[in-house]
Structures are given as structure tokens and as C-alpha cells.
PAROMAR-326827 format. One line per 4 residues: number of its first residue (from 0); their letters; for each residue x, z, y of N, C-alpha, C, O. Coordinates in nm, 2 decimals, decimal comma, m for minus. Each point is the difference from the previous one (the first is absolute). Layout:
<pts>
NUM	a	X Z Y X Z Y X Z Y X Z Y; ...
</pts>
This chain:
<pts>
0	mpit	3,96 m3,83 m3,12 m0,03 m0,12 0,07 0,00 m0,11 m0,10 0,09 m0,01 m0,09; m0,19 m0,08 0,09 m0,01 m0,10 m0,10 0,11 m0,11 0,02 0,02 m0,07 m0,10; 0,04 0,05 0,22 0,09 m0,11 0,02 0,13 0,06 0,07 m0,01 0,09 0,08; 0,12 m0,16 m0,12 0,13 0,04 0,06 0,06 m0,12 0,07 m0,01 m0,11 m0,05
4	ltek	0,06 0,13 0,17 0,07 m0,10 0,07 0,15 0,01 m0,02 0,05 0,11 0,01; 0,02 m0,22 m0,04 0,14 0,01 m0,01 0,06 0,01 0,14 m0,08 m0,03 0,10; 0,20 0,06 m0,09 0,06 0,01 0,14 0,00 m0,13 0,06 m0,01 m0,01 0,12; 0,04 m0,10 m0,19 0,00 m0,13 0,05 m0,14 m0,05 0,05 0,00 m0,06 0,11
8	aake	m0,10 0,10 m0,18 m0,14 m0,03 0,05 m0,03 0,07 0,12 m0,06 m0,05 0,10; 0,10 0,18 m0,09 m0,03 0,08 0,11 0,07 m0,05 0,13 m0,06 0,00 0,11; 0,19 m0,05 m0,13 0,07 m0,05 0,11 m0,07 m0,13 0,06 0,00 m0,02 0,12; m0,05 m0,06 m0,21 m0,07 m0,12 0,04 m0,13 0,03 0,07 m0,03 m0,06 0,10
12	vqrv	m0,04 0,16 m0,15 m0,13 0,04 0,07 0,04 0,06 0,13 m0,07 m0,04 0,10; 0,17 0,12 m0,08 0,04 0,05 0,13 0,04 m0,11 0,09 m0,03 0,01 0,12; 0,10 m0,11 m0,17 0,04 m0,12 0,09 m0,13 m0,07 0,05 0,00 m0,03 0,12; m0,10 0,01 m0,21 m0,12 m0,07 0,05 m0,07 0,09 0,10 m0,05 m0,05 0,10
16	msek	0,04 0,18 m0,13 m0,07 0,09 0,09 0,07 0,00 0,14 m0,07 0,01 0,10; 0,20 m0,01 m0,10 0,07 0,00 0,12 m0,02 m0,13 0,08 m0,03 0,01 0,12; 0,03 m0,12 m0,18 m0,02 m0,13 0,06 m0,14 m0,02 0,06 m0,02 m0,06 0,11; m0,08 0,12 m0,18 m0,14 m0,02 0,04 m0,05 0,12 0,08 m0,12 0,01 0,03
20	slsn	0,21 0,09 0,00 m0,04 0,12 0,07 m0,11 0,08 m0,07 m0,11 0,03 0,06; 0,13 m0,01 m0,19 m0,10 0,07 m0,08 0,04 0,14 m0,04 m0,03 0,05 m0,11; 0,10 0,02 0,20 0,06 0,13 m0,03 m0,09 0,11 m0,05 0,04 0,08 m0,08; m0,17 m0,08 0,12 m0,09 0,10 m0,04 m0,09 m0,04 m0,11 m0,10 0,07 m0,03
24	mvlr	0,13 m0,18 m0,04 m0,08 m0,05 m0,11 0,05 0,06 m0,13 0,11 0,05 m0,02; m0,20 m0,06 m0,08 0,03 0,03 m0,14 0,00 m0,13 m0,08 m0,07 m0,09 0,03; 0,16 0,08 m0,13 0,00 m0,11 m0,09 m0,11 0,02 m0,10 0,00 0,10 m0,08; m0,10 m0,18 0,08 m0,12 0,01 m0,10 0,02 m0,09 m0,11 0,02 m0,12 0,01
28	igvv	m0,01 0,18 m0,13 0,01 m0,08 m0,13 m0,12 0,02 m0,08 m0,05 0,12 m0,02; m0,01 m0,23 m0,03 m0,12 0,02 m0,09 m0,01 m0,11 m0,10 0,09 m0,09 m0,01; m0,20 0,09 m0,06 m0,04 m0,10 m0,10 m0,14 m0,04 0,03 m0,09 0,08 0,03; 0,07 m0,21 m0,03 m0,13 m0,06 0,02 m0,03 m0,10 m0,11 0,10 m0,05 m0,06
32	gggc	m0,22 0,02 0,04 m0,04 m0,10 m0,10 0,04 m0,14 0,04 m0,01 m0,03 0,12; 0,05 m0,05 m0,21 0,04 m0,14 0,03 0,12 m0,05 m0,06 0,06 0,07 m0,09; m0,01 m0,18 0,13 0,12 m0,06 m0,07 m0,03 m0,06 m0,13 m0,11 0,02 m0,05; 0,21 m0,08 m0,01 m0,03 m0,07 m0,13 0,00 0,10 m0,12 m0,03 m0,04 m0,11
36	sgfq	0,08 0,16 0,13 0,00 0,10 m0,11 m0,10 0,11 0,02 m0,01 0,09 m0,09; m0,07 m0,09 0,20 m0,11 0,10 0,01 0,02 0,10 0,12 m0,10 0,03 0,06; 0,22 0,01 m0,03 0,03 0,09 0,11 0,11 m0,05 0,08 0,09 m0,07 m0,05; m0,09 0,10 0,18 0,11 m0,04 0,09 0,04 0,12 0,08 m0,07 0,09 0,02
40	yslg	0,20 m0,09 0,01 0,06 0,11 0,08 m0,04 m0,03 0,15 0,00 m0,12 0,04; m0,02 0,22 0,03 m0,02 m0,01 0,15 0,11 0,08 0,07 0,03 0,11 m0,04; 0,02 m0,16 0,14 0,11 0,06 0,07 m0,01 m0,03 0,15 m0,01 m0,11 0,04; 0,00 0,22 0,04 m0,02 m0,02 0,14 0,02 0,13 0,08 0,04 0,10 m0,06
44	fdea	m0,07 m0,11 0,19 0,02 0,12 0,08 m0,14 0,05 0,05 m0,09 m0,08 0,02; 0,08 0,21 m0,01 m0,12 0,06 0,04 0,03 0,11 0,11 0,10 0,06 0,00; m0,20 m0,05 0,09 0,02 0,10 0,11 m0,01 0,14 m0,05 0,07 0,09 0,06; m0,15 m0,06 m0,16 m0,02 0,13 m0,05 m0,02 0,01 m0,15 m0,03 m0,10 m0,06
48	sdpk	0,03 0,22 0,01 m0,03 0,02 m0,14 m0,10 0,12 0,00 m0,01 0,08 0,09; m0,07 m0,07 m0,20 m0,10 0,10 m0,01 0,04 0,09 m0,12 0,00 m0,05 m0,12; 0,03 0,17 0,14 0,05 0,09 m0,11 m0,11 0,01 m0,11 0,04 0,03 m0,12; m0,17 m0,05 0,15 m0,10 0,01 m0,11 0,00 m0,13 m0,08 m0,04 0,01 m0,12
52	qdvv	0,08 m0,12 0,17 0,00 m0,13 m0,07 0,13 m0,06 m0,04 0,01 m0,09 m0,08; 0,10 0,15 0,14 0,13 m0,06 m0,02 0,10 0,10 m0,05 m0,01 0,12 0,02; 0,11 m0,17 m0,10 0,12 0,08 m0,03 0,10 m0,05 0,09 0,03 m0,12 0,01; 0,04 0,21 0,07 0,09 m0,03 0,10 0,14 0,07 m0,03 0,00 0,12 m0,02
56	eehh	0,10 m0,20 0,02 0,14 0,06 m0,02 0,10 m0,08 0,08 m0,02 m0,12 0,03; 0,13 0,18 m0,01 0,11 m0,07 0,07 0,11 m0,04 m0,09 0,04 0,09 m0,09; 0,01 m0,21 0,10 0,11 m0,05 m0,08 0,11 m0,06 0,09 m0,03 m0,10 0,07; 0,14 0,16 m0,07 0,11 m0,05 0,09 m0,04 m0,03 0,14 0,04 m0,10 0,06
60	gvrv	m0,12 0,19 0,00 m0,04 m0,01 0,14 m0,12 m0,08 0,02 m0,04 m0,02 0,12; m0,03 m0,03 m0,23 m0,12 m0,08 0,02 m0,12 0,07 m0,06 0,00 0,05 m0,11; m0,10 m0,03 0,20 m0,12 0,07 m0,06 m0,09 m0,11 m0,07 m0,03 m0,11 0,05; 0,00 0,15 m0,17 m0,08 m0,10 m0,09 m0,13 0,07 m0,04 m0,01 0,11 m0,03
64	avdk	m0,10 m0,19 0,05 m0,13 0,04 m0,04 m0,06 m0,09 m0,11 0,01 m0,12 0,01; m0,06 0,19 m0,11 m0,07 m0,07 m0,11 m0,14 0,06 m0,02 m0,01 0,12 m0,01; m0,09 m0,21 0,01 m0,13 0,06 m0,02 m0,02 0,04 m0,14 0,07 m0,05 m0,09; m0,16 0,15 0,07 m0,01 0,06 m0,13 m0,05 m0,09 m0,11 0,03 0,02 m0,12
68	ksel	m0,10 m0,13 0,15 m0,05 m0,09 m0,10 0,12 m0,08 m0,05 0,01 m0,03 m0,12; 0,08 m0,01 0,21 0,12 m0,08 m0,04 0,10 0,09 m0,07 0,09 m0,05 m0,08; m0,09 0,18 0,10 0,10 0,09 m0,05 0,01 m0,02 m0,16 0,11 0,01 m0,05; m0,22 m0,02 m0,01 0,00 m0,01 m0,15 0,07 m0,13 m0,05 0,07 0,01 m0,10
72	fldg	m0,08 m0,12 0,18 0,07 m0,12 m0,04 0,14 m0,01 0,04 0,08 m0,07 m0,06; m0,04 0,16 0,15 0,14 m0,01 0,06 0,09 0,12 m0,05 0,12 0,00 0,03; m0,17 0,09 m0,11 0,07 0,11 m0,05 0,14 m0,04 m0,06 0,00 m0,07 m0,10; 0,11 0,11 0,15 0,13 m0,03 m0,05 0,06 m0,13 0,05 0,11 m0,04 m0,04
76	tvld	m0,18 m0,03 0,13 0,05 m0,13 0,06 0,11 0,02 0,10 0,00 0,10 0,07; 0,10 m0,19 m0,08 0,11 0,00 0,10 m0,01 m0,12 0,08 m0,01 m0,11 m0,05; 0,01 0,13 0,18 0,00 m0,12 0,10 0,14 m0,02 0,04 0,07 0,09 0,06; m0,02 m0,21 m0,08 0,14 m0,03 0,04 0,00 m0,12 0,09 m0,11 m0,06 0,02
80	fydg	0,22 0,02 0,03 0,01 m0,11 0,09 0,11 m0,09 m0,06 0,12 0,05 m0,02; m0,15 m0,18 m0,01 0,10 m0,09 m0,05 0,04 m0,10 0,11 m0,09 m0,06 0,06; 0,21 0,04 m0,05 0,06 m0,09 0,10 0,10 m0,09 m0,06 0,12 0,02 0,01; m0,17 m0,13 m0,08 0,09 m0,09 m0,07 0,00 m0,14 0,06 m0,08 m0,03 0,09
84	lekr	0,15 m0,06 m0,15 0,00 m0,14 0,04 m0,13 m0,07 m0,02 m0,04 m0,08 0,08; m0,02 0,11 m0,20 m0,12 m0,07 m0,04 m0,13 0,05 0,06 m0,10 m0,07 0,01; 0,10 0,20 0,02 m0,12 0,06 0,06 0,04 0,13 0,07 0,11 0,06 m0,01; m0,20 m0,02 0,10 0,02 0,13 0,07 m0,14 0,06 0,02 m0,10 m0,06 0,04
88	gftf	0,09 0,19 m0,07 m0,12 0,07 0,02 m0,01 0,13 m0,08 0,09 0,04 m0,08; m0,20 0,03 0,09 m0,03 0,12 m0,07 m0,04 m0,03 m0,15 m0,07 m0,09 m0,02; 0,12 0,18 m0,07 m0,04 m0,02 m0,14 m0,05 0,14 m0,05 0,04 0,11 0,04; m0,14 m0,12 m0,12 m0,07 0,11 m0,06 0,05 0,01 m0,15 m0,02 m0,09 m0,08
92	nnpn	0,07 0,21 0,04 0,03 0,02 m0,14 m0,10 0,11 m0,05 0,02 0,12 0,02; m0,13 m0,17 m0,08 m0,11 0,08 m0,04 m0,01 0,02 m0,15 m0,02 m0,10 m0,07; 0,05 0,22 0,02 m0,01 0,03 m0,14 m0,14 m0,01 m0,06 m0,01 m0,01 m0,12; m0,09 0,01 0,20 m0,14 m0,01 m0,04 m0,05 m0,14 m0,02 m0,10 m0,03 m0,06
96	avks	0,18 m0,07 0,11 m0,04 m0,14 m0,01 0,02 m0,05 m0,15 0,11 0,00 m0,05; m0,22 m0,04 m0,01 0,00 m0,05 m0,14 0,05 m0,15 0,01 0,08 m0,04 m0,09; m0,12 m0,03 0,19 0,03 m0,14 0,02 0,01 m0,03 0,14 m0,08 0,06 0,08; 0,17 m0,14 m0,03 0,01 m0,04 0,14 0,02 m0,15 0,01 0,04 m0,07 m0,10
100	cgcg	m0,08 0,02 0,21 0,01 m0,15 0,02 0,15 m0,04 0,03 0,08 0,09 0,02; m0,05 m0,21 m0,02 0,13 m0,05 0,03 0,05 0,03 0,14 0,12 0,02 0,01; m0,21 m0,01 0,08 0,05 0,03 0,14 0,02 0,14 0,02 0,07 0,04 0,10; m0,12 0,05 m0,18 0,02 0,14 0,01 m0,09 0,07 0,09 0,02 0,12 0,03
104	ssfs	m0,12 m0,18 0,03 m0,09 0,06 0,09 m0,13 0,05 m0,06 m0,08 0,07 0,07; 0,05 m0,11 m0,19 m0,12 0,05 m0,07 0,04 0,05 m0,14 0,10 m0,04 m0,06; m0,19 0,13 0,01 0,02 0,06 m0,13 m0,13 0,04 m0,06 m0,10 0,00 0,06; 0,11 0,03 m0,19 m0,11 0,06 m0,07 0,04 0,13 m0,06 0,12 0,02 m0,04
108	a	m0,21 0,08 0,03 0,04 0,13 m0,05 m0,08 0,04 m0,12 0,02 0,11 m0,05
</pts>
């Protein structure tokens, strides 16, 4: 699997899924063009995954789908959840990112 969810990130995803009644959804993680560094992470929920186009794996009870185009850019990435005084949200630790922007939502590879 190109991406790993920490236990803390998985618990936050499960909390959101429970609140929004998304129990049969998969967490879809991908890379799209854009942002100030060239690529942006995409994170959302999807009703289904396609075994021909997606890599699907379960992490701490959360089914995660990554499309095969994004897989190259996300190989070895860890998705975590940060909950501090100054900010709160998901963080990507991507070893393939050569450069990333100050907000952490875009990168170049």
C-alpha cells in the first residue's frame, strides 16, 4: 500500500464517518495537479473502489483507496492527524516530496 494511516488518523476518520453516517464508504486519498508547488493531496470519501484502478487496503479499521496514478507519488506516505492549540487537521509525511509549501497541502516530486 502506498500510504499508511496512523492509529490517530484512523480514529479521526472513523469519528467523521460515524457523524456523517458514511459507514460503507472508503477513504479515498490521491494526488491532483495544483497548489503552489505543483501537486495537491486529495482526501475524501467514496462509495466504491475499482480493483482495476485502485489499490485498496485496511488500516486500523478504515478502508483506504488510492488510484494507481497517485500511487507513485504517495509511496511510503504516512497520513497522521494533528490536534494542537495552533492547528488541527490531517498531515501528510511524504518521503517523495522534494519541496512542499508552507501550508503543507501541496508539494513537488
